[in-house]
C-alpha positions in Angstrom: 0.4 0.2 -0.2 1.3 3.3 -1.3 1.0 6.2 0.8 -0.2 8.5 -2.4 -3.2 5.6 -3.0 -3.7 6.9 0.9 -3.8 10.3 0.6 -6.3 9.6 -2.4 -8.2 7.9 -0.6 -8.5 9.9 2.5 -9.3 13.0 0.2 -12.5 10.8 -1.1 -13.7 10.4 2.0 -13.7 13.5 3.6 -17.2 13.4 5.5 -16.0 11.0 7.3 -15.9 12.2 10.8 -12.2 13.5 12.3 -11.9 9.9 14.9 -12.1 7.6 12.2 -9.8 8.7 9.9 -7.5 9.8 12.6 -7.6 6.0 13.6 -7.7 5.1 10.1 -4.2 6.6 9.4 -2.6 5.3 13.2 -3.2 2.2 12.1 -1.8 2.5 8.5 0.8 4.3 9.9 1.7 1.7 12.2 1.4 -1.2 10.0 4.2 0.5 7.8 6.4 0.7 10.9 6.0 -2.7 11.4 6.9 -3.7 7.7 10.1 -1.2 7.6 11.3 -2.3 10.7 10.9 -5.9 9.9 12.7 -5.2 5.9 15.3 -2.6 6.9 15.8 -3.7 10.8 18.0 -0.8 12.2 18.6 1.4 8.8 14.7 1.2 8.8 14.4 3.3 11.9 15.5 6.3 9.8 13.2 6.0 7.1 10.9 5.3 9.7 11.3 8.8 11.4 11.2 10.3 7.8 7.8 8.6 7.1 6.0 9.9 10.1 7.4 13.5 9.8 6.1 13.5 6.9 2.3 12.0 7.9 2.3 14.5 11.1 3.2 17.2 8.4 0.1 16.3 5.9 -2.1 15.8 9.5 -1.2 19.4 10.3 -2.2 20.5 7.0 -5.8 19.6 7.4 
């Protein structure tokens, strides 16, 4: 699952309330973190940090 796909999905369902969208994003982020850590190990943590920053930045804009 690519972040771009997820963002498109999020934009399409703007009518969903903030709680459910935040929950969906947190589940998505957690799943992505696990995948990255599992695949890359220690190097994954740096990628992880960048990804989380991008996610929080996106959430602040909305």
